[in-house]
C-alpha angles and dihedrals in degrees: 000000000000091000093055091051089049089051091050092048091050092051090047091054093049094047092042091055091049091049092048092051092049093043096051090060092051108042132077094202112055093184091063090050091051091050092048093051092048092050092047091052092048091051091048090050092048091055098037095092099046089045091045091053090047092052092044088053093045110037093177087068089060089054090050092049092049092048089050089054092050092048091050090046092051090047090053092047091048092050089047090059091051101265115130125209125183106248091214090070091052093046091048092051091049094048091045092051092047090048092053089048092051090052090049090051091050092049092048091050089051094048090050092052092046094052092047095051 
């Protein structure tokens, strides 16, 4: 459990730094950006434990999250080389995959309750 929370915190730090670097170049009021980043980090920390417990209970969600990160990374690398991909297709694939996984989780829970009772 502690390792999952540590992983989430490490990813939050990496993505927060990336967001800060991007935002500093886009915002006229740096104070607002600092406040937004601090609030975002606090929200992520508040939800890290419940999300960590959920992921620990459902390991297939961890695989989905890691595959989403790989997909986004590949998209960023491809766009860095000049290729363009419609984000809608990527988001649709992610939402569709997550929807299928949620249906599988619901089915497995139903099967477990039927076999117990």
